[in-house]
N, C-alpha and C positions, 0 to 999 in steps of 0.2 A: 571481489565483486563490489564491496563497500568502497574501495578506493576509486573505482570508476564513477560511482555515483557522486562521491565527494569532489572529484576533479571536474565533473560535468556541472555540478552545482556552483563551484567556484568560478568557472568560466562564465556561466550564466549571470552570476552576481556582478562580475567584473564588466561584462557587456552592458548590463543595465545601468551600472554606475557611470560608465562612459557616455551613454546616450542621455542620461539625466543631467549630467553636468556640462553638456556642450553649450557653448554660448549662442548658437544659432536659434535656439528655441526660446520663446518668451510667452507671456500670458496674454498677449494682445493679438487680435486678428491682423492679417497682412495689410489691410488698408486703414488701420486705426490711427486717428489723430485726435488727441484729447489729453486729459490730465493723467499723470502717472499714478495718482492716488485718488480715492473717492472720499476719504475722510481724514481730517487733521485735527488734533486737539492742540490748541495754542494757549499756553499759559502767559498771561500778561502781568506786568507790574502796574498797579494803579497809580504809582507815583510819577510815571513817565508821561510825557505829553503825547508822544507818537511812537508807534512800533510798526515794523514792516514785516510782512509775511511773504516769503518768496514762493511762487507757484511755478511749477514746470509744466509746460505744454509739450507733449512728445508726439512723435510719429513712429510707427513700427518699422517703416522703411524710409530710406533716403529717396529723394526725388530730384529730378533735373531742373525743376522750376520751383520758385518761391510759392509757399502755401500760406494763405491768409486765413486766420480764424478770428471770429468775433467773440468777445467776452462780455458777459453781462452779470450783474450782481443783484441779489434781491434787495428790496427796500421795504422792510417791515414798517408798520405804522409807528411803532415805538422803538427808538434806538437807531433810526436809520442814519443819523448823522455821526454814528460812532465808528464807521468804517467807510472806506472809499477804494475803488479800483483805480489803479494808476493809468491803465491803458484800456481802450475799448477794443482795439485790434492788435493782434500779435502776428508777426510774420516769421515762419520757419523758413530760413534761407535755403536755397538750393544746395543739395549735398549735405545738409545737416538734418539731425533727427530731434532737435530740442530747441525750444525758446523759453525765456523766463520772463515773468511779469510779477508785479507785486500788488499786494493789498495793504493799504495803510489803515492801522487801527488806532483810534484815539481813546485810550483807556479811561480817561476822566469822564467820558461820555457813554461808556458801555453800560447797557442795562442788563441786569442779571437774566440769564436764560436766552440770550440772543444768539442765534446761529447765523453764520454767513453762508449763503448758497451761491456758488459761482457756476455759471453755465458757459461752456465752450462750444461754439457752433462753427464748424468748418464752412468756408464760403465756396463750395462747389456742389454740383448736383449729386444727389444720393448719398450725402454725408450724414453721419449720425452725431447728434449733440451729446456731450457728456457733462456730468455735473459733479461738483465737489462740495462737500460740506465742511465748514470750519467751525469747531466749537471753541468758544472763548471762555477760559476759566481763569479766575484771579489766582495769583501765586500766594 
């Protein structure tokens, strides 16, 4: 009797592992277009003139047409010249699920406690904007 329970339990565990590890499931809704992360901690060296942070804009599904997303960055009253967005618009090409953009950081101008908030707004009806926060910490 115990063997039947053990075999059934092992089959159930194996089935759960197979469904959990399948590549078709992800943590994003079907129509999601935005950042793959919501928070990044970036350590910078105060001796360098400029550093670059790569940001990935992803889509949960491939599309047959290009998708344009508009990017914006916060401009705090203090330390606003310590970082800059390289592009205001990014295009996810047809048949692709990812595009990359960069944020330039100028470590010699960074004010302690400044966070960078980047917003990604897809340019079609009923799209949801996503935000990413980048914390700058000295090495």
